[in-house]
C-alpha positions in Angstrom: 28.2 8.2 17.9 26.6 8.6 14.3 30.1 9.7 12.8 31.5 6.5 14.5 28.8 4.3 12.9 29.5 5.8 9.4 33.0 5.7 9.4 32.7 1.8 10.8 30.4 1.4 7.8 33.2 3.0 5.5 35.7 0.6 7.0 34.0 -2.5 6.1 33.3 -1.5 2.6 37.1 -0.5 2.1 37.9 -4.2 3.4 36.2 -5.5 0.4 37.5 -2.9 -2.2 41.3 -3.1 -1.2 43.9 -5.8 -0.9 43.0 -6.9 2.7 40.3 -9.0 1.4 42.6 -11.2 -0.5 45.9 -11.5 1.7 45.2 -12.4 5.0 41.9 -14.7 3.9 43.9 -16.3 0.9 47.0 -17.4 3.2 44.3 -19.0 5.7 42.2 -20.7 3.1 45.5 -21.9 1.4 46.7 -23.6 4.6 43.1 -24.9 5.3 43.1 -26.5 1.8 46.3 -28.0 1.7 47.2 -28.9 5.5 45.1 -32.1 5.8 46.3 -33.4 2.4 50.0 -32.6 3.2 49.3 -34.4 6.8 48.3 -37.5 5.1 50.7 -37.5 2.4 54.0 -36.5 4.5 54.6 -39.9 5.7 54.4 -41.3 2.2 57.0 -39.0 1.0 59.3 -39.5 4.0 58.9 -43.2 3.1 59.8 -42.6 -0.6 63.0 -40.4 0.5 64.0 -43.3 2.8 64.0 -45.8 0.5 66.9 -43.9 -1.7 69.1 -44.2 1.4 69.9 -47.8 1.8 70.1 -48.8 5.8 68.1 -45.8 6.8 64.9 -46.9 8.2 62.2 -44.6 9.8 59.1 -45.7 11.5 56.3 -43.2 11.5 52.8 -43.7 12.9 49.7 -43.8 10.7 48.6 -40.3 9.9 45.3 -39.1 11.7 42.9 -36.1 11.7 45.1 -35.1 14.6 48.1 -34.2 12.4 46.2 -32.1 10.1 44.7 -30.0 13.2 48.4 -29.9 14.3 49.0 -28.5 11.1 46.4 -25.9 10.8 47.4 -24.8 14.3 51.0 -24.5 13.5 50.4 -22.5 10.2 48.0 -20.0 12.1 50.2 -19.6 15.3 53.3 -18.7 12.8 52.8 -17.9 9.3 49.3 -16.2 9.9 50.0 -14.5 12.7 52.9 -13.0 10.9 51.1 -12.0 8.0 48.6 -10.4 10.2 51.2 -8.2 12.3 52.1 -6.8 8.9 48.9 -6.0 7.5 47.7 -4.5 10.9 51.0 -2.3 11.1 49.2 0.2 8.7 45.8 0.1 10.0 46.5 3.6 11.3 49.8 4.7 10.5 48.8 4.2 6.8 45.8 6.3 6.9 48.0 9.1 8.3 50.5 8.8 5.9 48.1 8.9 3.1 46.2 12.2 4.6 42.9 10.1 4.9 43.0 10.3 8.5 43.1 13.9 8.2 40.4 14.3 6.0 37.7 12.0 8.0 38.6 13.5 11.3 37.3 16.8 9.9 34.0 15.3 9.9 32.0 14.9 13.3 34.5 11.9 14.1 36.8 12.0 17.3 40.3 10.3 17.3 39.3 7.8 19.7 36.2 6.6 17.7 38.7 6.5 14.5 41.0 4.2 16.1 38.2 1.9 17.5 36.4 1.9 14.3 39.8 0.9 12.8 40.4 -2.0 15.8 36.7 -3.4 15.5 37.0 -3.7 11.4 40.1 -5.8 11.5 38.9 -7.9 14.3 35.6 -8.7 12.4 38.2 -9.5 9.4 40.3 -11.8 11.6 37.4 -13.5 13.2 35.6 -14.1 9.9 38.6 -15.3 8.2 39.8 -17.3 10.6 36.3 -19.0 11.1 36.0 -19.7 7.3 39.3 -21.3 7.4 38.1 -23.3 10.7 35.2 -24.7 8.6 37.1 -25.5 5.5 40.0 -27.4 7.5 37.1 -29.5 9.2 35.5 -30.2 5.9 38.9 -31.2 4.0 40.1 -33.1 7.3 36.7 -35.1 7.1 37.2 -35.8 3.6 40.9 -37.0 3.7 40.7 -38.7 7.2 37.0 -40.0 7.4 36.9 -38.6 11.0 37.2 -35.0 12.3 36.2 -34.4 15.8 34.8 -30.6 16.4 35.8 -29.8 19.5 39.4 -30.0 19.5 39.5 -27.8 16.5 37.2 -25.5 17.6 38.9 -24.6 21.0 42.3 -25.0 19.6 41.3 -22.4 17.2 39.9 -20.3 19.6 42.9 -20.2 21.7 44.4 -18.9 18.7 41.9 -16.3 18.0 42.7 -14.6 21.5 46.3 -14.5 20.5 45.2 -12.7 17.6 43.0 -10.3 19.5 46.0 -9.7 21.7 48.7 -8.8 18.6 45.5 -6.6 17.1 45.5 -4.5 20.1 49.2 -4.3 20.4 49.3 -3.1 16.8 46.8 -0.8 17.3 49.1 1.0 19.8 52.4 0.7 17.6 50.5 1.8 14.4 49.1 4.9 16.2 52.5 5.4 17.7 54.8 4.7 14.5 54.4 6.8 10.9 55.3 3.9 9.0 53.7 0.4 8.7 57.2 -1.2 8.3 58.2 0.4 11.4 54.8 -0.6 13.6 55.2 -4.3 12.0 58.8 -4.4 13.2 57.6 -3.5 16.8 55.0 -6.1 16.6 57.2 -8.7 15.2 59.3 -7.8 18.3 56.8 -8.3 20.9 56.1 -11.8 19.0 59.7 -13.1 19.3 59.9 -12.0 23.1 56.7 -13.7 24.0 58.2 -16.7 22.5 61.2 -16.6 24.5 59.2 -15.7 27.9 57.0 -18.7 26.8 59.8 -20.9 27.6 59.8 -19.5 31.4 57.3 -21.4 33.4 55.8 -18.4 35.4 55.3 -16.6 32.6 53.8 -19.5 30.6 51.4 -20.0 33.4 50.3 -16.5 33.9 50.9 -13.9 31.3 50.0 -13.4 27.8 53.1 -15.6 26.9 51.2 -18.6 27.8 49.1 -18.1 24.5 52.0 -18.4 22.1 51.9 -22.3 22.7 48.2 -22.7 24.1 46.7 -24.0 21.0 49.3 -26.7 20.2 49.7 -27.6 23.7 45.9 -28.2 24.0 46.0 -30.5 20.9 48.9 -32.2 22.3 47.1 -33.1 25.6 49.7 -31.3 27.6 47.0 -29.6 29.6 48.3 -26.2 29.6 46.8 -23.6 32.3 44.6 -21.3 30.1 42.8 -19.1 32.4 45.2 -16.8 33.2 47.2 -16.5 30.1 43.8 -15.9 28.6 42.8 -13.4 30.9 46.2 -11.4 30.9 45.9 -11.4 26.9 42.4 -9.8 26.6 43.4 -7.3 29.4 46.7 -6.4 27.5 44.8 -6.4 24.3 42.3 -3.7 25.9 45.1 -1.6 27.5 46.9 -1.7 24.0 43.8 -0.3 22.6 43.3 2.3 25.1 46.8 3.1 24.6 46.5 3.6 21.1 43.5 6.0 21.2 45.4 8.1 23.8 48.8 8.1 21.8 47.0 9.0 18.6 44.8 11.8 20.5 48.4 13.4 21.3 49.8 13.3 17.8 49.8 15.7 15.2 48.1 14.9 11.8 
């Protein structure tokens, strides 16, 4: 285990030395800062456009903090998740391609520990980034609308994190199986599309990880989605994918 902790510390240091510390946090903070003002200004922009169209009248409700929260979760569930899939695609395949994996595995570090350390370091990056973005979103929403209840924001963001953990596990598996980051990312995007389509089917929406694709937005929209089974199956799938990634990496030639 000594080799595992040493390698895990190296992974955390590498996060601060490479592009990973800028890309995912940068995207998340951009949406955290821009989302509430955009939610506030969008109705006014639409009204301005409609004045240029004689006879066209669009009635829009007054924007509230909920519009900012919906904007935040929508960006997380689509653009941020897409970016995370691409980034996580190289978590193991990139190390294998560069020869780093071969170098570190000559030390007292098992392949399973290597995969686990990769998963944990990227999990911490994801959780810390989203937590920081959530805090910024809350502060900017409060400043913009004068009202920003915490519970709805925290629960909906927590549901997204479960979705993020699911895809982190899936990308650990694909990155262990495929030699290229692009190939692993392509498989991850395919899973994203498949789960989105399955979420249109009632049983899959209520009892499978597909339900996590829309859980955050449904919660904010007061649609009372079933959360227990989608959450449990998402975590179980992530753990199975992590185990599968370790198994696949142990059987591959470096």
